[in-house]
LOLO-559726 format. One line per field, with one value per residue (C-alpha): y, z, x; residue in one letter. Coordinates in Angstrom, 1 decimal, always signed. Each point is the difference from the previous one (the first is absolute). Layout:
% LOLO-559726
north	c(Y,...) $
up	c(Z,...) $
east	c(X,...) $
zanu	c(A,...) $
END
This chain:
% LOLO-559726
north	c(-15.5,+0.2,-3.5,-0.6,+1.8,-0.9,+0.9,+2.9,+1.6,-0.4,+2.0,+2.6,+0.4,+0.7,+2.3,+2.4,+0.2,+0.9,+3.3,-0.2,-2.1,+2.5,+3.0,-0.4,-2.4,+3.9,+1.6,-2.0,-0.1,+3.7,+0.5,-2.5,+1.3,+3.8,-1.4,-2.3,+2.9,+2.5,+1.7,+1.0,+1.4,+1.4,+4.3,-0.2,-1.9,-1.5,+0.5,+3.6,+3.1,+3.3,+2.3,+3.0,-2.4,-1.5,-0.4,+0.9,-0.9,-2.5,+1.3,-0.1,+2.4,+3.5,+0.9,-3.4,-0.4,-2.3,+0.1,-2.0,-2.0,-1.6,+2.7,-0.7,-0.7,+1.7,-0.7,+1.2,-3.2,-0.7,-2.5,-1.4,-1.0,-1.4,-1.7,-1.6,-1.3,-1.0,-2.2,-1.8,-0.5,-1.6,-2.2,-1.3,-0.8,-1.3,-2.4,-1.0,-1.0,-1.9,-2.4,-0.4,-1.0,-2.4,-2.0,-0.6,-0.2,-1.9,-2.5,-0.8,-0.4,-2.3,-2.7,+0.3,-0.6,-2.6,-1.9,+0.1,-1.5,+1.4,+2.6,+0.8,+0.6,+2.3,+1.4,+1.4,+0.4,+3.0,+0.8,+1.1,+1.1,+2.9,+0.4,+1.2,+2.4,+3.3,+1.3,+3.5,-0.1,-2.0,+1.3,+3.5,-2.1,-1.6,+3.1,+2.6,-2.6,-0.3,+2.1,+1.5,-0.6,-0.9,-4.1,+0.0,+1.0,-2.2,-2.7,+0.3,+0.4,-3.0,-2.2,+1.6,-0.4,-4.0,-1.5,+0.5,-1.7,-3.0,-0.5,+0.5,-2.3,-2.4,-0.6,-0.5,-2.2,-2.1,-0.2,-0.5,-2.7,-2.6,+1.4,-2.7,+1.7,-0.1,-3.5,-0.6,+1.5,-2.5,-2.8,+0.9,+0.3,+3.4,+1.9,+2.0,+3.5,-1.4,+0.0,+3.4,+2.1,-1.7,-1.1,+2.2,+3.1,+0.9,-0.2,+2.0,+3.1,+1.7,+0.0,+1.5,+2.6,+0.8,+0.5,+1.5,+3.0,+0.3,+0.1,+2.7,+2.3,-0.7,+0.4,+3.5,+0.9,-1.5,+1.4,+3.8,-0.7,-1.0,+2.9,+2.4,-0.6,+0.4,-3.7,-0.8,+1.2,+2.6,+3.4,+1.4,-3.0,+1.3,-2.3,+0.6,-0.1,+1.5,+2.9,-0.4,+0.8,+2.8,+1.4,-0.5,+3.4,+1.7,-1.3,+2.5,+3.0,-2.4,-3.2,-1.0,-1.2,-2.4,-0.7,-0.8,-2.9,-1.1,+0.0,-1.8,-2.9,-0.4,-0.1,-2.5,-2.2,+0.1,-1.0,-2.7,-1.0,-0.3,-1.3,-3.1,-0.4,-0.1,-2.5,-2.5,+0.3,-0.5,-3.3,-1.5,-2.9,+0.4) $
up	c(-24.3,+2.5,+1.0,-3.9,+1.0,+1.5,+3.6,-0.8,-2.7,+2.4,+2.2,-2.0,-1.3,+3.6,+0.8,-2.8,+1.2,+4.0,+0.1,+3.5,-1.3,-2.7,+2.0,+2.4,-1.6,-1.9,+2.2,+1.9,-2.9,-0.7,+3.2,+0.3,-3.3,+1.2,+3.2,-2.4,-2.0,+3.2,-1.0,-3.3,+0.6,+3.3,-0.2,+2.7,+2.5,+2.9,+2.8,-1.7,+2.4,-1.0,+2.8,-2.3,-0.9,+3.3,-0.1,-3.7,-0.7,-2.4,-3.4,+0.0,+2.8,-0.6,+1.3,-1.5,-2.6,-2.7,+0.7,+3.0,-1.9,+4.1,+1.6,+2.6,+3.8,+3.2,-1.1,-4.0,-1.0,-3.5,+1.4,-3.7,-0.1,+3.8,-1.1,-3.3,+1.8,+3.6,-2.5,-1.3,+4.4,+0.6,-3.3,+0.7,+3.6,-0.7,-2.7,+1.2,+3.6,-2.2,-1.6,+2.8,+2.2,-2.8,-0.1,+3.1,+1.0,-3.6,+1.1,+3.8,-1.6,-2.5,+2.6,+2.5,-2.6,-1.9,+2.2,+3.0,+3.6,+2.2,-3.0,-0.1,+3.5,+0.0,-2.9,+2.1,+2.8,-1.6,-1.4,+3.2,+1.7,-3.4,-0.2,+3.9,-0.2,-0.9,-3.1,+0.6,+3.9,-0.9,-3.0,+2.2,+2.6,-2.3,-1.8,+3.4,+0.5,-3.1,-3.1,-1.7,-3.6,-3.0,-0.5,+3.9,-0.5,-3.0,+2.3,+2.5,-1.3,-2.3,+3.2,+1.5,-2.7,-1.5,+2.2,-2.3,-3.2,+2.3,+1.0,-3.8,-1.1,+2.7,-0.6,-3.8,-0.1,+2.6,-3.3,-2.6,+1.8,-0.7,-3.6,-2.4,-2.1,+3.8,+0.5,-3.7,+0.9,+3.4,-2.7,-2.3,+3.0,+0.0,+3.2,+2.7,-1.3,-3.2,+0.5,+2.1,-2.6,-3.2,+0.4,+3.7,-0.9,-3.3,+1.5,+2.5,-1.8,-0.8,+3.6,+0.8,-2.8,+1.6,+4.0,-1.4,-1.7,+3.1,+2.4,-1.4,+0.2,+3.9,+0.2,-1.7,+2.8,+2.3,-0.8,-0.4,+4.0,+0.7,-2.1,+1.5,+3.6,-0.8,+0.2,-3.7,-3.0,+1.3,-1.0,-2.4,-2.5,-0.5,+1.3,+0.0,+3.2,+1.1,-2.2,+2.3,+2.7,-1.0,-1.2,+2.7,+2.6,-3.0,-0.7,+0.5,-2.1,-2.5,-0.6,-2.9,+1.4,+1.8,-2.7,-2.9,+1.1,+1.9,-3.3,-1.7,+2.9,-0.7,-4.1,+0.4,+2.5,-1.6,-3.2,+0.8,+1.6,-2.8,-2.0,+2.1,+0.4,-3.7,+0.0,+2.4,-2.1,-3.6,+1.9,+1.4,-1.6,+0.0) $
east	c(-21.4,+2.3,+0.1,+1.8,+2.8,+3.2,+1.1,+2.2,-2.5,-2.8,+2.2,+0.8,-3.5,-1.3,+2.9,-0.8,-4.1,+1.1,+0.1,+1.3,+3.1,+0.4,-0.4,+1.7,+3.1,+0.7,-0.3,+2.8,+1.7,+0.3,+1.0,+2.8,+1.1,+0.1,+2.4,+1.8,+1.0,+0.1,+3.7,-1.4,-3.3,+0.4,+0.5,+2.1,+2.1,-1.9,+2.2,+1.3,-1.0,-0.9,-0.4,-1.3,-3.1,-1.0,-3.7,-0.9,-3.6,-1.2,-0.4,-3.9,-0.5,+0.2,+4.3,+1.0,+2.4,+0.7,+3.5,-1.1,-3.1,-0.7,+1.4,+3.2,+0.1,+1.3,+3.8,-0.6,-0.4,-2.1,-3.0,-0.6,+3.9,-0.3,-3.2,+1.2,+3.1,-2.2,-2.1,+3.7,+0.7,-3.8,+0.0,+3.5,-0.8,-3.2,+0.4,+3.3,-1.7,-2.6,+2.8,+1.8,-3.3,-1.7,+3.4,+0.1,-4.0,-0.2,+3.3,-1.6,-3.7,+0.4,+3.0,-2.7,-3.3,+2.1,+1.8,-2.2,-0.2,+3.0,+1.2,-3.2,-0.9,+3.5,-1.1,-3.8,+2.2,+2.1,-2.7,-1.9,+2.7,+0.7,-4.1,+1.0,+1.9,-1.3,+1.8,+0.2,+1.4,+2.4,+1.3,+0.4,+1.9,+2.3,+0.3,+0.4,+3.2,+1.4,+2.0,-3.1,-0.1,-1.1,+1.5,-0.8,-3.4,-0.2,+1.0,-2.2,-3.0,+0.5,+0.7,-3.1,-2.7,+0.2,-2.4,-3.0,+2.4,+0.1,-3.7,-0.9,+2.8,-0.9,-3.3,+0.5,+2.9,-2.3,-2.6,+2.2,+2.5,-3.8,+0.1,+1.1,+2.5,+1.5,-0.5,+1.4,+3.2,+0.1,-0.6,+2.2,+3.1,+0.3,+2.2,-2.1,+2.2,-1.1,-4.1,+0.6,+1.2,-0.5,-3.4,-1.8,+1.8,-1.2,-3.3,+0.1,+1.9,-3.4,-0.9,+3.5,-0.3,-3.6,+1.5,+2.9,-1.9,-2.4,+2.8,+1.9,-2.6,-0.3,+3.9,-0.1,-2.6,+2.3,+3.3,-1.8,-0.8,+3.4,+1.4,-2.7,+1.2,+4.0,+0.4,+0.2,+1.8,+3.1,-0.1,+0.7,-0.9,-3.7,-3.2,-3.5,-0.2,+2.7,-1.6,-3.6,+2.4,+1.6,-2.3,-2.8,+1.0,-0.8,-3.2,-2.8,+2.6,+1.4,-2.2,+1.3,+2.9,-2.1,-2.7,+2.2,+2.2,-3.3,-1.7,+2.5,+0.2,-4.2,+0.7,+2.4,-1.2,-3.2,+1.0,+2.5,-3.2,-2.0,+2.4,+0.3,-3.5,-0.4,+3.5,-2.2,-3.0,+1.7,+1.9,-3.2,-1.2,-3.8) $
zanu	c(M,E,T,S,L,S,P,R,R,L,M,L,R,R,A,A,R,H,G,G,L,L,T,G,G,A,V,V,L,L,I,A,L,V,A,A,L,G,P,L,V,T,P,Y,S,P,I,A,Q,D,T,L,H,T,L,S,D,P,A,W,M,A,T,G,S,W,A,H,P,F,G,T,D,A,L,G,R,D,V,L,S,R,L,I,F,G,A,R,T,S,L,L,I,A,F,T,A,S,V,I,A,A,I,I,G,T,A,I,G,M,L,G,G,Y,F,G,G,R,I,D,A,F,A,V,Y,L,I,N,V,K,L,A,L,P,I,I,L,V,A,L,A,V,I,S,I,T,R,S,G,V,G,V,L,I,V,I,L,G,L,L,T,W,D,R,Y,A,L,V,T,R,S,L,T,Q,Q,L,R,E,R,E,F,V,L,A,A,H,S,A,G,A,S,D,A,F,I,I,V,R,E,L,L,P,N,L,L,D,A,V,I,V,L,I,T,L,E,V,A,A,L,I,L,I,E,A,A,L,S,F,V,G,L,G,V,P,P,P,T,P,S,W,G,S,M,I,A,D,G,R,S,L,M,F,F,K,P,Y,L,V,M,I,P,G,I,A,I,F,V,L,V,M,A,I,N,L,A,G,D,G,I,R,D,V,T,T,V,R) $
END
């Protein structure tokens, strides 16, 4: 019986039976592993140009060659190599920005939910102000007047996506602060900082982890959109969004230049969403 198992073993059993979590997690792990080992598995440099082999067709086409399995772009750069290094860029930006947003949003949500009163009113005010700001438009405006770069992009996206963490953690903190273990800690003379860090935060981590997995997928799309319009990752650093932008003028003649990075974005975002939904289902107490 599942009810006789410890919470940890019950969670592991649910995870082993969850098809979406296993499938999405396997795909994400594979892409992350290939991206991490990029310099070891890529056949060419992602920025090296070969003007003698521009616009080579992929290997599955009649005129293609396995020398460039996914073909080359208009500058003779190997598409497979750029795709692998583009995965590194997308995952780095999305994951790091999600962690920054999680730290900011969790801190604001926990402080507002725990203390209430004016602190909570100020937290709600900050959340409402943030919700009124369109992420894409604000990111476009800020990046257009600052120096574009991976670090700048990470900071901007992290500062623009913390509101969901704040909303969720504030609501959960308001529920948890009335629980017996929190009241017992108060009775024992524990400080507010101790209760927040040692009692409340561990009980919020599952929800925060689920939000991080879902936000990573959203940030990958945002980063691709910004790179597509030329305000994301600066060249020659490969990015899936910039690969689509580079190939759009040739999409009717060489559609693989747009389809390959587009499919990569779709597969990675779908896999992350499957994994995130699976983590939510596994960690939910039924």
